[in-house]
Structures are given as structure tokens and as C-alpha cells.
BAVEXVEX-596260 format. One record per residue: x negated, y, z negated of N, C-alpha, C in turn; residue in one letter; residue number from 1. Coordinates in steps of 0.001 Angstrom, whole numbers. Atoms other than C-alpha are relative to their C-alpha. Last residue first. Layout:
((X Y Z) (X Y Z) (X Y Z) "a" NUM) ...
END
This chain:
((898 1124 292) (26951 -6457 -2179) (715 -1335 204) "a" 235) ((475 621 -1239) (29080 -3865 -386) (-879 -1209 -223) "g" 234) ((-1134 554 -731) (31108 -2972 -3444) (-437 -734 1248) "d" 233) ((-533 1123 780) (27941 -2553 -5538) (1160 -665 741) "s" 232) ((942 1124 -137) (26298 -403 -2878) (514 -1240 -713) "r" 231) ((-88 503 -1356) (29398 1796 -2685) (-937 -1183 209) "a" 230) ((-1238 775 -106) (29552 2126 -6474) (108 -610 1386) "v" 229) ((187 1236 761) (25899 3198 -6593) (1224 -882 79) "g" 228) ((863 870 -801) (26462 5698 -3786) (-236 -1322 -707) "e" 227) ((-795 507 -1121) (29402 7174 -5673) (-814 -954 871) "d" 226) ((-935 1004 514) (27333 7459 -8857) (811 -630 1132) "r" 225) ((791 1178 369) (24500 9207 -6996) (895 -1110 -535) "a" 224) ((351 708 -1235) (26983 11567 -5333) (-797 -1255 -309) "r" 223) ((-1216 614 -519) (28427 12486 -8721) (-286 -784 1271) "s" 222) ((-281 1179 815) (24959 13094 -10155) (1234 -737 508) "l" 221) ((1017 1009 -313) (24074 15427 -7275) (243 -1282 -792) "a" 220) ((-279 537 -1334) (27345 17316 -7650) (-981 -1088 377) "g" 219) ((-1162 893 110) (26813 17702 -11388) (322 -640 1343) "e" 218) ((492 1240 600) (23344 19150 -10776) (1141 -1018 -112) "v" 217) ((836 663 -1008) (24828 21732 -8390) (-517 -1335 -520) "r" 216) ((-904 646 -945) (27570 22552 -10901) (-777 -723 1099) "e" 215) ((-553 1169 685) (24913 23266 -13547) (922 -774 936) "i" 214) ((1058 1015 22) (23090 25550 -11106) (484 -1275 -693) "e" 213) ((178 491 -1372) (26310 27470 -10389) (-1072 -1083 49) "a" 212) ((-1041 992 -271) (27048 27727 -14121) (-135 -572 1406) "l" 211) ((313 1205 787) (23730 29482 -14753) (997 -1111 311) "i" 210) ((1198 568 -623) (24359 31943 -11904) (-421 -1278 -735) "a" 209) ((-402 728 -1201) (27919 32499 -13159) (-1194 -615 726) "e" 208) ((-719 1240 299) (26688 33366 -16645) (310 -801 1257) "d" 207) ((-1432 -173 267) (24157 35940 -15465) (704 -1349 -169) "p" 206) ((-779 -324 -1190) (20483 34889 -15689) (1469 226 -370) "a" 205) ((-1225 -662 479) (18685 34970 -19038) (837 483 1179) "r" 204) ((-51 -1351 -558) (15385 34165 -17289) (1213 785 -473) "a" 203) ((1153 -748 516) (14810 31139 -19541) (25 1453 468) "a" 202) ((-189 -234 1436) (18320 29878 -18818) (-1128 848 -570) "l" 201) ((-1087 -983 152) (17975 30333 -15057) (224 326 -1479) "r" 200) ((508 -1314 -394) (14578 28587 -15116) (1064 1082 -160) "a" 199) ((877 -495 1060) (15906 25622 -17109) (-513 1407 322) "a" 198) ((-848 -329 1140) (18754 25170 -14620) (-843 606 -1115) "v" 197) ((-743 -1217 -347) (16347 25381 -11692) (922 420 -1135) "a" 196) ((824 -1219 78) (13884 22933 -13259) (780 1276 280) "p" 195) ((119 -580 -1337) (16549 20234 -13905) (-776 1319 -69) "d" 194) ((1238 482 -613) (15870 18397 -17170) (-233 649 1360) "r" 193) ((1125 -734 575) (18479 20584 -18877) (-1348 -500 504) "l" 192) ((65 -1376 -508) (21181 19319 -16524) (-1238 732 -509) "a" 191) ((339 17 -1421) (20515 15632 -17202) (-159 1415 541) "a" 190) ((1392 436 -125) (20421 16102 -20986) (-446 5 1458) "a" 189) ((862 -1107 450) (23645 18121 -20884) (-1467 -374 177) "v" 188) ((-44 -1031 -1035) (25385 15431 -18799) (-891 1183 -359) "a" 187) ((773 475 -1147) (24264 12681 -21174) (-52 1060 1096) "a" 186) ((1403 -5 418) (25496 14644 -24191) (-895 -459 1146) "l" 185) ((525 -1351 -122) (28734 15315 -22313) (-1450 107 -451) "l" 184) ((5 -427 -1398) (29528 11657 -21729) (-647 1371 155) "h" 183) ((1083 716 -669) (28541 10679 -25259) (-128 431 1454) "l" 182) ((1268 -494 554) (30729 13341 -26834) (-1174 -638 744) "h" 181) ((267 -1279 -637) (33591 12427 -24498) (-1303 610 -501) "l" 180) ((302 203 -1416) (33418 8809 -25568) (-342 1303 702) "r" 179) ((1372 497 -127) (33212 9680 -29254) (-391 -154 1458) "t" 178) ((164 1454 -5) (36384 11746 -29086) (-1465 -379 168) "s" 177) ((-1075 669 737) (37685 15285 -29741) (-125 -1515 -16) "p" 176) ((-867 859 -803) (34343 16848 -28761) (1094 -636 -844) "s" 175) ((-1122 334 863) (32028 19624 -29899) (998 -781 845) "v" 174) ((-1110 770 -534) (28579 20035 -28352) (1060 -228 -1065) "l" 173) ((-733 635 1094) (26040 22765 -29165) (1247 -659 572) "l" 172) ((-1324 475 -400) (23431 23797 -26602) (627 -719 -1192) "c" 171) ((-556 1131 744) (20386 25909 -27475) (1381 -355 544) "l" 170) ((-1325 385 -493) (18097 28263 -25546) (473 -1244 -741) "t" 169) ((-713 -1192 -461) (15057 30242 -26770) (1421 -316 468) "h" 168) ((-1215 303 -760) (13344 27606 -28904) (716 1290 371) "v" 167) ((-1247 -535 572) (9774 28293 -30011) (1191 -210 935) "p" 166) ((-118 -1458 -75) (7163 26000 -28418) (1302 480 -632) "p" 165) ((146 -575 -1324) (6728 22440 -29657) (162 1503 -26) "g" 164) ((412 1070 -907) (8137 20950 -32845) (-64 572 1409) "d" 163) ((987 874 617) (8700 23110 -35921) (-494 -1112 887) "g" 162) ((-687 1212 442) (11949 24601 -34594) (-983 -1016 -582) "f" 161) ((871 1148 209) (10447 28108 -34361) (810 -1182 -532) "d" 160) ((114 457 1390) (13050 30550 -33080) (-876 -1252 -68) "v" 159) ((-24 1453 200) (13006 32576 -29860) (-288 -372 -1451) "p" 158) ((1083 741 -654) (13683 36346 -30135) (127 -1503 -222) "p" 157) ((939 -1082 -274) (16390 36594 -29014) (-385 666 -1327) "d" 156) ((561 -646 1191) (18341 33343 -28954) (-1019 1071 397) "a" 155) ((1271 -582 -420) (20465 32388 -25945) (-548 829 -1160) "l" 154) ((418 -1165 790) (23280 30074 -27022) (-1393 443 448) "y" 153) ((1411 -300 -263) (25141 27636 -24765) (-343 1303 -719) "i" 152) ((354 -1413 124) (28427 26236 -26065) (-1507 157 210) "a" 151) ((1456 -108 96) (29577 22843 -24807) (-322 1487 -10) "v" 150) ((663 -1265 -315) (33248 22260 -25469) (-1503 -161 -138) "a" 149) ((1426 -95 341) (35529 19248 -25510) (-589 1332 442) "p" 148) ((825 485 -1103) (39293 19745 -25422) (-1470 182 -363) "r" 147) ((-854 428 -1098) (42096 20328 -27887) (-789 -600 1141) "d" 146) ((13 -1001 -1064) (39835 20412 -30929) (818 -555 1163) "v" 145) ((-1342 -330 -484) (40299 18533 -34163) (-58 1179 959) "r" 144) ((-559 -1192 613) (36815 17138 -34564) (1347 333 645) "l" 143) ((-1255 -306 -672) (35429 13676 -33879) (668 1154 -746) "v" 142) ((-1036 -365 957) (31843 13699 -35077) (1257 378 785) "i" 141) ((-1046 -930 -449) (29379 11833 -32905) (1017 268 -1104) "p" 140) ((-1110 765 -546) (26495 10249 -34841) (1084 980 424) "e" 139) ((610 1267 -411) (23164 11952 -35416) (1031 -949 581) "r" 138) ((52 1004 1063) (24964 15311 -35459) (-602 -1299 524) "p" 137) ((-1206 822 62) (24026 17747 -32692) (-125 -975 -1154) "h" 136) ((-407 368 1363) (21508 20520 -32014) (1295 -809 36) "p" 135) ((-1399 437 -13) (20437 20348 -28357) (385 -410 -1419) "i" 134) ((-367 987 1020) (17204 22339 -28050) (1484 -337 130) "a" 133) ((-1424 326 22) (15470 24267 -25244) (248 -1067 -1064) "i" 132) ((-725 -1182 411) (12102 26048 -25305) (1495 -203 -81) "g" 131) ((173 -1003 -1054) (10482 23305 -23262) (751 1289 -323) "n" 130) ((1409 -303 -247) (9872 20722 -26010) (-242 1027 1080) "g" 129) ((449 812 -1124) (13314 19116 -25981) (-1436 320 395) "l" 128) ((625 -737 -1090) (14011 20512 -29455) (-458 -965 1085) "s" 127) ((-685 363 -1243) (16283 18292 -31531) (-525 823 1179) "t" 126) ((-416 -1061 -902) (13851 18506 -34454) (705 -551 1235) "s" 125) ((949 -167 -1092) (13783 15624 -36897) (535 1024 975) "g" 124) ((535 1322 -332) (15706 14363 -39895) (-1077 89 1067) "l" 123) ((936 354 1068) (16113 17935 -41191) (-584 -1395 207) "h" 122) ((1266 -698 -240) (17625 18874 -37839) (-1032 -335 -1069) "e" 121) ((686 659 -1110) (20315 16217 -38268) (-1347 657 269) "r" 120) ((556 1263 496) (21234 17561 -41712) (-760 -731 1102) "a" 119) ((1191 -320 807) (21644 21062 -40262) (-661 -1265 -514) "r" 118) ((1045 -374 -954) (24026 19758 -37598) (-1304 298 -734) "v" 117) ((371 1201 -748) (26101 17962 -40230) (-1118 298 1006) "m" 116) ((752 901 868) (26089 20932 -42622) (-453 -1251 746) "q" 115) ((1321 -563 286) (27094 23372 -39876) (-836 -961 -840) "f" 114) ((831 139 -1193) (29926 21123 -38682) (-1406 531 -250) "l" 113) ((307 1424 -176) (31348 20821 -42193) (-922 -203 1200) "f" 112) ((1010 343 1004) (31100 24579 -42747) (-414 -1462 130) "e" 111) ((1317 -423 -460) (32904 25267 -39471) (-1098 -386 -993) "r" 110) ((911 47 1149) (35969 23246 -40413) (-1428 327 450) "d" 109) ((1200 767 -345) (38444 24340 -37724) (-1016 93 -1131) "f" 108) ((165 1130 909) (41591 25650 -39420) (-1203 -861 293) "g" 107) ((-162 -340 1425) (42530 27874 -36489) (-125 -1249 -874) "p" 106) ((-1374 -305 426) (41219 26549 -33149) (54 378 -1471) "p" 105) ((-650 1128 674) (37553 26822 -32134) (1396 406 -444) "a" 104) ((-1456 -120 -135) (35255 28987 -30006) (675 -1243 -585) "p" 103) ((-634 1052 -798) (31740 28560 -31455) (1502 232 108) "l" 102) ((-413 -529 -1302) (30396 31882 -32744) (758 -1027 848) "r" 101) ((-968 -1073 202) (30297 30805 -36398) (525 540 1334) "e" 100) ((-1264 604 417) (28636 27498 -35504) (1072 1077 -173) "v" 99) ((-544 773 -1112) (25901 29287 -33576) (1374 -571 -344) "m" 98) ((-611 -954 -920) (25407 31839 -36366) (597 -711 1206) "e" 97) ((-1198 -555 627) (24840 29059 -38884) (713 951 961) "r" 96) ((-1038 1019 -86) (22421 27257 -36581) (1309 506 -587) "l" 95) ((-428 100 -1390) (20410 30468 -36181) (1127 -1023 152) "l" 94) ((-779 -1206 -298) (20259 31098 -39922) (542 -59 1423) "r" 93) ((-1304 120 647) (19189 27509 -40521) (888 1204 306) "d" 92) ((-857 964 -685) (16403 27751 -37937) (1394 -68 -609) "k" 91) ((300 1414 211) (14783 30892 -39293) (1059 -886 641) "d" 90) ((111 366 1403) (14895 34382 -37830) (-296 -1470 -150) "g" 89) ((997 1034 269) (16205 35178 -34386) (-21 -344 -1482) "g" 88) ((1184 -447 729) (19433 37064 -33847) (-953 -1163 -214) "a" 87) ((138 629 1314) (21796 35770 -31198) (-1277 487 -656) "l" 86) ((244 -930 1093) (22269 38347 -28443) (-46 -635 -1369) "g" 85) ((1248 -753 -51) (23911 36090 -25898) (-160 857 -1250) "r" 84) ((70 -1031 1040) (26555 33408 -26038) (-1383 650 -19) "h" 83) ((1434 -294 28) (27491 31299 -23011) (-164 1230 -882) "i" 82) ((546 -1320 -239) (30978 29886 -23524) (-1520 54 -21) "g" 81) ((844 -382 1133) (32403 26773 -25124) (-613 1372 127) "g" 80) ((-787 24 1236) (35310 26350 -22693) (-820 517 -1182) "t" 79) ((-954 -1114 -101) (33333 27474 -19634) (881 65 -1246) "r" 78) ((745 -1234 282) (30563 25161 -20811) (919 1216 109) "v" 77) ((239 -64 1448) (32997 22222 -21015) (-763 1267 -377) "a" 76) ((-1280 -288 661) (34232 22890 -17470) (-191 171 -1507) "q" 75) ((-297 -1416 -258) (30625 23101 -16217) (1336 396 -625) "s" 74) ((789 -834 905) (29840 19809 -17945) (325 1476 211) "l" 73) ((1345 -280 -475) (32666 18102 -16109) (-720 859 -1023) "t" 72) ((267 -1407 -331) (35621 16691 -17974) (-1414 155 534) "p" 71) ((1058 -614 790) (36223 12956 -17737) (-209 1448 399) "l" 70) ((-526 -341 1318) (39557 11620 -16511) (-1022 736 -849) "a" 69) ((-869 -1162 -88) (38487 11765 -12866) (506 440 -1375) "r" 68) ((824 -1198 -158) (35521 9481 -13558) (868 1255 29) "a" 67) ((399 -217 -1382) (37924 6861 -14868) (-812 1280 78) "s" 66) ((-396 -1299 -525) (37916 6038 -18557) (-459 117 1443) "l" 65) ((-1395 -296 270) (37979 2582 -20140) (469 1350 498) "g" 64) ((-945 1098 -101) (34220 2223 -20409) (1415 466 -315) "p" 63) ((-583 367 1279) (32436 5570 -19944) (980 -1140 167) "e" 62) ((-1269 681 -136) (30096 6276 -17057) (485 -478 -1357) "e" 61) ((-1088 -958 96) (27417 8904 -17632) (1364 -662 68) "l" 60) ((-174 -319 1416) (24825 6240 -18397) (1113 1023 -216) "i" 59) ((-945 931 626) (25336 4887 -14890) (272 367 -1460) "e" 58) ((-1304 -667 -4) (23602 7985 -13512) (1061 -871 -648) "a" 57) ((-933 401 -1040) (20410 6198 -14586) (1299 781 -101) "s" 56) ((-811 1162 368) (18061 8120 -16808) (962 -301 1127) "v" 55) ((-1241 156 -766) (15189 10468 -16000) (746 -1238 -481) "p" 54) ((-59 1200 -832) (12713 10991 -18843) (1294 -23 795) "m" 53) ((-265 -429 -1382) (12168 14510 -20171) (-3 -1188 961) "k" 52) ((1199 333 -776) (10634 13054 -23355) (151 344 1477) "r" 51) ((1143 -636 640) (13154 14710 -25688) (-1293 -243 769) "q" 50) ((-51 -1446 -246) (15934 13782 -23273) (-1218 703 -583) "a" 49) ((377 -261 -1389) (14949 10105 -23271) (-37 1491 289) "a" 48) ((1403 357 -156) (15008 9871 -27068) (-485 322 1406) "w" 47) ((781 -1025 690) (18324 11705 -27312) (-1491 -236 211) "e" 46) ((-111 -1243 -767) (19897 9452 -24706) (-865 1099 -598) "l" 45) ((767 229 -1227) (18613 6333 -26474) (14 1252 876) "l" 44) ((1416 -127 346) (19826 7647 -29839) (-864 -179 1244) "e" 43) ((260 -1419 247) (23267 8178 -28283) (-1464 227 -367) "i" 42) ((10 -738 -1260) (23340 4697 -26771) (-327 1485 -203) "r" 41) ((-1113 -932 68) (22329 2981 -30010) (-61 906 1225) "n" 40) ((262 -1434 -100) (19984 151 -29127) (1296 792 -76) "f" 39) ((-1197 -677 -471) (19875 -3541 -30025) (-236 1509 -107) "r" 38) ((-54 -1446 76) (16788 -5713 -30338) (1326 519 551) "y" 37) ((26 -643 -1317) (17343 -9410 -30914) (111 1511 -184) "r" 36) ((1332 111 -599) (16514 -11455 -34019) (-81 560 1418) "d" 35) ((184 1415 -346) (20213 -11794 -34921) (-1292 -204 784) "d" 34) ((-1268 667 269) (20513 -7995 -34801) (-131 -1438 484) "v" 33) ((48 1444 -215) (17237 -6061 -35037) (1328 -607 -432) "l" 32) ((-398 805 1149) (17804 -2337 -34652) (-127 -1475 376) "q" 31) ((-788 1193 -306) (16032 23 -32260) (351 -697 -1301) "a" 30) ((-823 546 1092) (14358 3441 -32213) (847 -1178 466) "p" 29) ((-1405 -4 -393) (11681 3865 -29499) (849 -606 -1114) "l" 28) ((-295 -1202 -769) (8104 4849 -30390) (1488 137 311) "e" 27) ((-748 -935 826) (7561 2345 -33200) (362 1277 719) "g" 26) ((891 -1090 399) (4824 567 -31277) (697 1012 -911) "r" 25) ((1018 561 900) (6933 -2591 -31210) (-969 1062 -487) "r" 24) ((-623 309 1288) (9846 -623 -29759) (-1043 -498 -991) "v" 23) ((-291 -1270 681) (7766 944 -27001) (594 -252 -1383) "w" 22) ((1293 -511 476) (6410 -2525 -26113) (195 1333 -718) "r" 21) ((325 696 1249) (9966 -3855 -25969) (-1344 461 -559) "e" 20) ((-915 -437 1054) (10883 -1220 -23388) (-358 -635 -1341) "l" 19) ((411 -1356 398) (7815 -1896 -21276) (854 483 -1153) "v" 18) ((1275 129 710) (8584 -5630 -21239) (-496 1363 -490) "q" 17) ((-288 399 1372) (12231 -5002 -20368) (-1277 -102 -816) "e" 16) ((-136 1436 204) (11092 -3132 -17280) (315 -291 -1465) "t" 15) ((1275 650 308) (11799 566 -16832) (237 -1504 -151) "v" 14) ((750 266 -1219) (14585 2624 -15229) (-1378 -584 -249) "g" 13) ((1219 -813 -7) (15846 4141 -18471) (-855 -227 1238) "l" 12) ((-375 -1399 84) (19414 2877 -17980) (-1212 929 44) "l" 11) ((-622 -426 -1254) (18189 -503 -16762) (323 1495 -22) "r" 10) ((1046 -61 -1024) (15802 -944 -19684) (575 490 1325) "a" 9) ((812 -1190 252) (18558 -62 -22168) (-1085 164 1064) "a" 8) ((-783 -1214 -240) (20992 -2585 -20717) (-872 1249 -105) "d" 7) ((-236 -96 -1441) (18402 -5376 -20528) (762 1274 350) "r" 6) ((1263 -396 -622) (17242 -4744 -24086) (197 183 1503) "v" 5) ((1029 1035 26) (20853 -4918 -25209) (-1284 558 600) "t" 4) ((554 444 -1272) (22990 -1849 -25899) (-1029 -1101 -225) "l" 3) ((1445 149 -11) (25186 -1221 -28920) (-464 -599 1326) "q" 2) ((434 1331 -404) (28717 36 -28366) (-1519 -62 36) "m" 1) 
END
């Protein structure tokens, strides 16, 4: 679903005037539809994540799905796993090894996923600028998996992504639906902005220590959503 200027401004916590100024300067991607700006929610999330901008907890909500129906980021990471000992080298080699290590059912098309992720990187780096990157296709790809997965990869040594410092930590998302992809992309972006999560990843902390910090961030986001619902009900 495309977002209006009002929607996008609310999710980013800025005024509509500021948002439109970013668009006119060519800083924020947008499409003109009937002489009005419209925004792709995934591009908006990606743009905000790359600039370490906070976004409203509302962006984690998915139309047609209750909060209980959505998997948590920590659940998705436990499914995808935390992978250590990835060889450095060039970006393509690293992306290839990431896709090969991704837990997946028999018959999973790894070559297709690699080509789509590689194509996205050629359009522009998915590095967040702090040694962390979120390689993902420009548009969600629905793959034949039983449940969504977020795999975390710890590269050694870090790899040059051509934009900012070398990347030492990467997250790869795989989802059976567009809604779940969007939900998890937002959750990953929120978690990676947290200093404690970033510090645990950079320090190569044990898996459970990393997951504990992710769960802490999830709890804070859940409380923020609940408070927003309570305020709305009381209005």
C-alpha cells in the first residue's frame, strides 16, 4: 500500500512541509500519482534506517493482522540463526555465502535469492553506515518457507560495501508473505538503531546475549504500541 504525505510524515515524526522539502531536494524517494506524492512503505523504512532516524511504532502494525499473529524479531532470528566465521573478501562472495548458509527447506531457490539481493546492492548499498547492513530485495519476495526467518551474519574480517565503514554484521530476511517481510524489516531497523544491540553485535557477544538485547527492544516497542492504543481508546 502506498503512503500519503500525511502518512509518511506521521511515521517519521516530522511535519508534512519537512517531508515535501526532502522530496523536492531529491533526498527522499517518492512517486507522483495524480499530482500528489506517494511513498513506498519499504523504501521509507529503508531510507529511515540508513539515516538512523526513529520511526513511529505504528509502522510495525500490519493491516488485517493482529499483533499476536505476527512473529517477533527474536523468534525470526532463532529460526534464521546467528552465523559466525564468514570469510571476508568482496561483497558478492559474502552475499553468496550468506545465502548458502541460510536455513531453508529442500528445493529452496538459493540462486534466485542471491541474484535478487545482489541486484539490490548494485542499485545502492544497504549499509546503515555503522558497520551493519541489511541486504534485501528492493521489493519483498514471497518464498516457499514455512515461517519467516532473519539470519544474522558476523563477517570476519569486515567487508567494504562502498558506502561508509566496512560492514561487520549483516541481516538477511526471508518471509512467506509481503506483510511479514515489512513487519520484520521494520523490527530489524528498530533493533539495529539501539546502541546496546549494535554493541553486542560489534563485540561478537554470545547468541543469547544478542537475543536478550533484541527481546528488550521488542518489549519497549510493544509497550509503546500498547500506550498508543490506550491513548486512542481514551480519546
